[in-house]
C-alpha positions, 0 to 999 in steps of 0.5 A, spaced: 787 695 572 781 699 572 779 696 565 780 689 567 775 691 573 770 694 569 771 688 564 770 683 570 764 687 573 761 687 566 762 679 565 759 678 572 753 682 571 752 679 564 752 672 568 747 674 573 742 677 568 743 670 564 741 667 571 735 671 572 732 670 566 732 662 567 725 660 566 722 653 567 715 650 565 713 645 570 707 640 569 703 636 574 696 633 573 693 631 579 694 632 587 699 627 588 704 630 583 702 637 585 704 635 592 711 632 589 712 638 585 711 643 590 717 640 594 721 640 588 719 647 587 721 649 594 728 646 593 729 649 586 727 656 589 732 655 595 738 654 591 736 659 585 730 664 588 731 668 581 728 662 577 721 663 574 717 657 574 710 657 570 706 651 568 700 646 570 699 643 577 695 644 583 694 649 589 700 647 592 705 648 586 701 655 585 702 657 592 709 657 591 709 659 584 703 663 582 705 662 574 703 655 575 696 654 574 691 650 578 688 645 574 688 638 578 681 637 579 680 637 571 686 633 570 685 628 575 681 623 570 683 616 571 682 610 566 683 609 559 675 609 558 675 615 562 680 619 559 677 618 552 671 621 554 675 627 556 680 627 550 677 634 547 679 637 553 686 634 554 688 635 547 686 643 547 690 643 554 696 639 550 696 644 544 695 650 548 701 648 553 706 646 547 704 652 543 706 657 549 713 653 550 714 653 543 713 661 543 717 662 550 723 657 549 724 656 556 731 653 559 727 647 562 721 643 562 720 639 568 715 633 567 712 630 574 709 623 573 702 624 569 705 620 563 699 620 558 699 627 558 707 629 559 710 624 554 706 627 548 708 634 551 715 632 551 715 629 544 712 636 542 717 640 546 723 636 543 721 637 536 720 645 537 725 647 542 731 644 541 735 648 546 730 646 552 732 641 557 727 636 558 727 632 565 722 628 568 721 627 576 717 621 578 719 616 572 713 613 568 711 606 570 713 604 563 716 597 566 709 595 568 705 597 561 710 598 555 718 597 556 718 599 548 717 606 550 723 606 554 727 608 547 722 613 545 723 617 552 731 616 552 730 620 545 726 626 547 729 627 555 735 630 557 734 627 565 730 622 568 729 622 576 727 615 578 723 614 585 724 606 585 731 603 585 729 598 579 728 603 574 735 606 574 738 601 570 732 600 565 733 607 563 740 607 563 740 601 558 737 606 553 742 611 554 738 616 558 741 620 564 738 617 570 738 619 577 735 615 583 733 620 588 729 616 592 721 617 594 719 624 596 714 621 601 720 618 605 721 625 608 714 627 608 711 622 612 717 621 617 717 628 619 709 628 621 708 621 623 706 619 630 707 613 633 704 613 640 697 614 638 694 607 635 687 606 637 685 598 637 678 597 633 679 603 629 678 602 621 681 607 616 677 607 610 681 611 604 676 611 598 681 616 594 681 623 593 678 624 586 670 624 585 670 618 581 674 614 586 669 616 591 663 614 587 666 607 585 669 605 592 665 609 598 658 605 596 662 598 598 665 602 604 658 604 606 655 597 605 661 594 609 660 599 615 653 596 615 654 589 615 660 590 621 655 593 625 652 586 627 659 582 625 664 586 628 660 591 633 667 593 636 670 596 630 669 604 629 670 607 622 673 613 620 674 616 613 678 622 610 676 627 604 681 631 600 676 637 601 670 639 605 666 639 598 668 631 597 666 630 605 659 633 603 658 628 598 660 623 602 655 625 608 650 625 603 652 618 600 652 615 607 645 618 609 642 615 602 645 608 604 642 609 611 649 609 615 648 614 621 653 619 622 655 616 629 657 609 625 662 613 620 666 619 622 667 623 615 673 628 616 675 633 611 683 635 610 689 631 611 689 623 612 695 622 615 693 623 622 688 617 621 693 613 618 697 614 625 691 612 629 687 606 625 689 599 627 687 597 620 685 600 613 682 599 606 686 603 602 685 605 594 691 603 590 695 609 588 700 614 592 696 612 599 698 605 599 705 607 600 703 613 605 700 607 609 706 603 609 710 608 611 705 610 617 706 602 618 699 601 618 697 594 615 692 595 610 689 591 604 689 595 597 682 596 594 681 598 587 675 599 582 675 602 575 670 602 569 670 595 566 672 597 559 679 600 563 680 594 567 679 589 561 684 593 557 689 593 563 689 586 564 691 585 556 697 590 557 699 589 564 706 586 565 707 585 572 704 581 577 701 586 582 699 593 582 701 595 589 708 598 589 709 595 596 708 588 593 712 590 587 718 593 590 720 586 593 716 581 588 711 579 594 704 579 596 705 583 602 698 586 602 692 583 599 689 586 593 682 586 592 680 588 585 674 589 581 669 583 583 674 581 589 673 588 592 666 586 596 664 587 603 665 579 605 672 580 602 674 586 605 671 584 612 675 577 611 682 581 610 680 586 616 679 580 621 686 578 619 690 585 619 687 585 626 690 578 628 697 579 632 700 574 627 698 576 621 699 583 623 706 582 625 707 579 618 704 584 614 708 590 618 715 586 617 713 585 609 712 593 609 718 595 612 722 590 607 719 594 602 719 601 604 727 600 606 728 600 598 725 607 597 731 611 599 733 614 606 730 621 604 732 628 601 729 626 594 726 633 592 733 636 594 737 631 590 732 632 584 733 639 584 740 638 584 740 634 578 735 639 574 740 645 576 746 640 573 743 640 566 744 648 566 
């Protein structure tokens, strides 16, 4: 009996040692990915506090897992033309990360959004690390660009975790194990939002979290503020900046444009409070549009990129809308002001509509219908369970 007990203890200890040795590489490339990556890390560590998590991400992921390097500012390059300008930097990081994963042979690689970089890395790791499980959280939007990439992804991945319901059958049809986990923003927003602080006449301006987005969008916002001083003196404007550094840049831009500080309140830090308080808004395309919809903030989507990027995008884009609120229900719930349509007069016209009761009620109803498609919470927890089931 004693020998059996010893054997059992040795077996249990061996299992524990193997569990302790688990290492996961995690790769995110911008602030929104960093946010969702941090939520996933929390859920993974809650279930398995012994997991070692390393890789590339942002400040939130680094705070939870010091082995994750914060490269979010460098990685936040958008647009085909812009990425080409930084090709050497991204190629070096890709090679460095692929070589490190090949040397360390981790149990898993978790990719978070960031498709251009992550798909190339997945391909390299699939070939060099046959025992490393590869999972993707927040599926790349290949349905909008190249559905032909779906079979390639199916060949190199072990698990796809979708945040939109229509993605699941697309990847499953290619033979890829796929889980619809819902969208992490549902939990994130509903936990912190307030419904009793809406301020009539307050217009929220959301130019984006990257320097390049601010350089393209904020000048139009400043011209809007100047013109509204005579056409809509009852409007008050507030904008958010993702850091004090960007807030300082925006204040200098406002001063140079002749917009006094009292005409536009520039606040660094979280923009969720502004989304709760504003009556209407202009929101840069991206995750912020989903956040605005979950905050029940009527908005128009705005976006401007380099003309080369825009023209290439027009040629390869296969969907009618670029805003996920519209895509989810295939209806133009929120107006999309892109490139030359993103101008002062168009913005004022949309804001006038969004502050009109009938149009406002119609937009809010459409946003609710759209957001109901995102699941009912627990996305990061479901994703963590799906990842751990691979092992």
